[in-house]
C-alpha positions in Angstrom: 18.4 33.1 -9.2 16.1 30.8 -11.2 13.7 28.6 -9.3 13.6 24.9 -9.6 10.9 23.4 -11.9 8.3 21.0 -10.6 9.6 17.8 -12.2 6.8 15.7 -10.7 4.4 17.3 -13.2 6.9 17.3 -16.1 8.0 13.7 -15.8 6.3 11.3 -18.1 4.6 8.6 -16.0 2.0 6.0 -16.5 -1.4 7.6 -16.1 -4.0 5.3 -14.5 -7.4 6.6 -15.4 -9.9 6.4 -12.6 -13.6 7.6 -12.6 -13.1 9.3 -15.9 -16.7 10.5 -16.6 -18.2 13.7 -17.8 -21.4 13.2 -16.0 -21.0 14.4 -12.4 -23.8 12.2 -11.1 -22.1 9.0 -12.4 -18.8 10.2 -11.0 -20.3 10.6 -7.5 -22.0 7.2 -7.6 -18.8 5.6 -8.8 -16.8 7.3 -6.0 -19.4 6.1 -3.5 -19.2 2.6 -4.8 -15.4 2.5 -4.4 -15.6 3.7 -0.8 -18.3 1.2 -0.1 -16.2 -1.7 -1.6 -13.1 -0.6 0.3 -14.8 -0.3 3.7 -16.5 -3.7 3.2 -13.3 -5.5 2.5 -11.4 -3.7 5.4 -14.0 -5.1 7.8 -13.1 -8.6 6.5 -9.3 -8.0 6.9 -8.6 -7.4 3.2 -6.4 -4.4 2.1 -7.0 -2.7 -1.3 -3.7 -1.3 -2.5 -5.0 -0.1 -5.9 -8.5 0.4 -7.2 -9.8 2.0 -10.4 -13.3 2.4 -11.9 -13.6 3.3 -15.6 -16.7 4.0 -17.7 -16.7 3.0 -21.3 -19.9 3.4 -23.3 -22.5 1.6 -21.2 -20.0 -0.6 -19.4 -18.1 -0.3 -16.2 -14.6 -1.8 -15.7 -13.5 -2.3 -12.1 -9.9 -3.4 -11.3 -8.4 -3.8 -7.9 -5.4 -5.4 -6.1 -6.2 -7.2 -2.9 -3.9 -8.2 0.0 -5.2 -10.6 2.7 -3.8 -9.9 6.2 -2.1 -12.8 8.0 -4.5 -13.0 10.9 -7.5 -13.2 8.7 -5.9 -15.8 6.5 -5.2 -18.0 9.5 -8.8 -17.6 10.7 -10.2 -18.5 7.3 -8.1 -21.6 7.1 -9.0 -22.6 10.7 -12.7 -22.2 10.1 -12.7 -23.8 6.7 -13.8 -20.6 5.0 -12.8 -21.9 1.6 -14.9 -25.0 1.9 -17.9 -23.1 3.2 -17.6 -20.7 0.3 -17.7 -23.4 -2.2 -20.4 -25.6 -0.6 -22.8 -23.2 1.1 -25.9 -22.2 -0.8 -26.8 -19.3 1.5 -25.3 -15.9 0.9 -22.9 -14.5 3.4 -24.5 -11.8 5.6 -23.3 -8.7 7.3 -25.5 -7.4 10.1 -28.4 -9.5 8.8 -28.2 -7.9 5.4 -27.0 -10.1 2.5 -24.0 -8.9 0.5 -25.9 -9.7 -2.7 -28.5 -7.1 -1.7 -25.9 -4.5 -0.9 -24.1 -4.9 -4.2 -27.3 -4.9 -6.2 -28.2 -1.5 -4.6 -24.8 -0.1 -5.6 -25.1 -1.5 -9.1 -28.4 0.2 -9.6 -26.8 3.5 -8.7 -24.2 3.1 -11.4 -27.0 2.6 -14.0 -24.9 0.5 -16.4 -25.8 -2.7 -18.1 -22.5 -4.5 -17.7 -19.9 -4.3 -14.8 -16.7 -6.2 -15.3 -14.6 -7.1 -12.2 -10.9 -7.8 -12.3 -9.4 -8.5 -8.9 -5.7 -9.6 -8.3 -4.6 -11.5 -5.2 -1.2 -10.1 -4.2 -0.6 -12.9 -1.7 0.1 -15.5 -4.4 2.6 -13.1 -6.1 5.0 -12.9 -3.2 8.4 -14.3 -3.9 9.3 -16.7 -1.1 13.1 -16.1 -1.6 12.7 -12.4 -1.2 10.4 -12.8 1.8 12.9 -15.1 3.5 15.7 -12.7 3.0 13.9 -9.8 4.5 12.9 -11.9 7.4 16.4 -12.9 8.3 17.6 -9.3 7.8 15.0 -7.7 10.0 14.0 -10.3 12.6 16.1 -8.5 15.3 13.8 -5.5 15.0 10.6 -7.6 15.5 10.8 -7.4 19.3 11.6 -3.7 19.3 9.3 -2.0 16.8 6.6 -4.7 16.5 5.9 -5.4 20.2 2.7 -7.5 20.5 2.2 -7.1 16.8 3.8 -10.2 15.3 1.0 -10.6 12.7 1.6 -7.0 11.6 5.3 -7.8 11.3 4.5 -10.7 8.9 2.3 -8.4 6.8 5.0 -5.8 6.8 7.5 -8.3 5.4 5.0 -9.4 2.7 4.2 -5.9 1.6 7.9 -5.0 1.6 8.6 -7.9 -0.6 5.8 -6.8 -3.0 7.2 -3.3 -3.0 10.6 -4.7 -3.9 9.0 -6.7 -6.7 7.2 -3.6 -7.9 3.8 -5.2 -7.3 2.5 -2.3 -5.2 3.0 1.4 -5.6 5.0 3.7 -3.3 1.9 5.3 -1.8 0.8 1.9 -0.3 4.3 1.4 1.1 4.4 4.9 2.7 1.0 4.2 4.3 2.4 1.0 5.7 5.3 2.9 7.3 2.8 5.3 8.8 0.9 2.4 10.4 4.2 1.2 11.9 5.2 4.6 13.2 1.7 5.7 14.5 1.8 3.6 17.8 5.5 3.9 18.6 6.5 5.8 21.8 8.8 8.8 21.4 11.8 6.9 22.8 11.7 4.6 19.7 11.7 7.3 17.0 15.4 7.0 16.5 15.2 3.3 16.4 12.5 3.6 13.7 14.8 5.9 11.6 17.7 3.4 12.0 15.4 0.6 10.9 14.3 2.5 7.8 17.9 3.1 6.8 18.8 -0.5 7.3 15.8 -1.6 5.3 16.5 0.7 2.4 20.1 -0.5 2.3 18.9 -4.1 2.2 16.6 -3.2 -0.7 19.4 -1.4 -2.6 22.0 -4.1 -2.0 21.3 -5.8 -5.3 21.7 -9.2 -3.9 22.5 -11.6 -6.8 20.1 -14.2 -5.6 17.2 -11.7 -5.6 18.1 -10.3 -9.0 17.8 -13.8 -10.5 14.4 -14.2 -8.9 12.7 -10.8 -9.4 15.0 -8.5 -11.5 14.3 -5.6 -9.2 15.6 -2.3 -10.5 15.4 0.1 -7.5 18.5 2.4 -7.7 17.7 4.8 -4.9 15.3 5.7 -2.1 14.9 9.1 -0.4 12.7 9.5 2.7 11.9 12.6 4.7 10.0 12.8 8.0 8.7 16.1 9.5 7.3 16.4 13.0 8.0 16.5 16.7 10.5 13.6 16.8 11.2 12.3 20.2 8.4 14.4 21.7 10.3 17.7 21.2 8.5 21.0 21.5 9.4 22.1 18.0 9.1 20.2 14.8 12.2 18.9 13.1 13.0 17.2 9.9 15.0 14.1 9.2 16.2 12.8 5.8 17.3 9.3 4.9 18.7 8.7 1.4 20.2 5.5 0.1 21.5 5.3 -3.4 21.0 7.9 -6.1 17.7 9.7 -6.5 18.0 12.3 -9.3 14.7 14.2 -8.7 15.8 17.2 -10.9 15.7 15.2 -14.2 12.7 14.2 -16.3 14.2 11.3 -18.1 14.3 9.0 -14.9 11.6 6.9 -13.5 10.9 8.5 -10.1 7.9 7.6 -8.0 6.8 10.0 -5.3 4.3 9.6 -2.4 3.4 11.4 0.8 1.1 10.9 3.7 0.2 12.3 7.1 0.5 10.3 10.3 -1.4 11.4 13.4 0.0 10.4 16.8 -0.1 11.4 20.4 2.8 13.7 19.8 1.2 15.5 16.9 1.0 15.2 13.1 4.0 13.9 11.1 4.6 14.2 7.4 6.1 11.4 5.4 7.6 12.0 1.9 9.3 9.3 -0.2 11.0 9.2 -3.5 11.9 5.9 -5.2 14.1 5.7 -8.3 13.7 2.7 -10.6 15.5 1.9 -13.8 
């Protein structure tokens, strides 16, 4: 019997170059800068869904996609953060060290004459019609799976809308599902799987109102979870598939992502395939 080929390596996908540099020293400094930038924004309640750092001649091009969490957005509006940012002449400080000094130290490590930043705010790209539909479809799960985490539920709806609009990649969405599953007790594992199937069916429905707004082209979703579901002594596997996901063809646009989720009941593995036209 012939073995199946690894179509994930054969399929032609968009290659997003990141840290492409022959010099190992520049590569390490660039990797350090990306980790520094991500940790700095995470402390401020900002999530980076994508980040790339490319070296061209003596220039550095940094691109990122940022998502502001709901609780931080509310605090910024309440404290007048926007007004302070525009009117204050003093630099913002973190632990009595100015951000300007921290960035300058990182820039010196890169040893380039010009660094170009290109940051995209994903919050302004959320389609309100899509967000409203997902809210009405999933609000009955907010008191079951999102207990005492209503702000996280709002962020989940926003990121799901961005995923439906193809504004974030599958890896970011799988990581979001891992954050939702990580704190759930074992009695709610089946409820979580039922919620995923219901959510995927809502995404695949091809609602005419959403097609006119976003033109989403998701044709199928396949999700596999491996681990000790419901606290069982042996690991089991559960698969959810909605729509058609032809993973054995190289002429289709299939996006694949996986992650590990560490809980009190052990480690769980998430795998997800998304088929788009």
